[in-house]
N, C-alpha and C positions, 0 to 999 in steps of 0.2 A: 504494500500500500504506500503510494507516494504522498508527498506533502500536499499535492493538489487534491487528492482524494480525501485526505484528512480535513482540509479546509472546507471542502464541499460538504462533508459529513457534519462538521460543526455548524456551518451556516444553515443547512437544512434543519438540523436539530434546534437551533436558536429560533428560526422562523416558525417551525411547528410548535415549539413550546410557547412562544409568544401568542400565536393564534389560538392555541388551546386555552391559554390564560384569559384571553378576551372572551372566548365562547363560554367557558365555565367561570362565571363571575365570582369574584372573591379570591382568586388565586393568582398571585404574581410572585415569582421567586427570584427576580432579578435576572441578569444575563446568564450567569453560570447555571442557575437553577432552571431557567428556560431551556438551555441546551440539554441539560440532564433529562428533563421531562420529555423533550422532543426525541431524544435518542432512546429512552426507555419506551416511549410511545411507539417508536418505529419497530422495536423488537416485539412489543405486544401485538401490533398490527401484522407484523411479519409472521407470527405464529397463528393468529386468529383468521386472517383473510384466506390463506390457502386451505385451511380446514373447512371454511364455509364456501369455498369455490369462487371467491371474489377476486377479480383482477382489475387494477386501475390503470394498467399500461406501464410504460417506462418513461424515463426522463426526470428532470428536476421537478417539474410541476407535480407530476404523479407522486414523486417521493415526498414532497411537502404535504400533499393531501393525505397520503398514506400515513405519514408520521403524525400529522395533526389529528387524524381520527383516533389513532392509538393513544396519543397524549390526552385527548379528551376523555377516552375511556379510563385512563390512569387517574386523571384528576377527579372524575366522578367517583371512582372507587375510593380515592383518598377522602373525598367529602363524605361519603357514606360511612366509612370507618371512623372518621373523626367525630361524627354525630353519635355513633353507637357507644 
């Protein structure tokens, strides 16, 4: 994995985490937190979508959408666990 791939990975994670924070109100973790939420969300969606037979395509935009959906799932789970 080259430095370009790592930078794209971090940028996609940051954008996805930021978007997920906007969608799920009340959650903002700052830049590093958003990157972590976006990356973890990408892993969640990476396991969940193939199991459900969902494909969003390829490319940067699809990666951002994919990661954002996974990050939203993660933030909703955090919100539910925090209330319990």
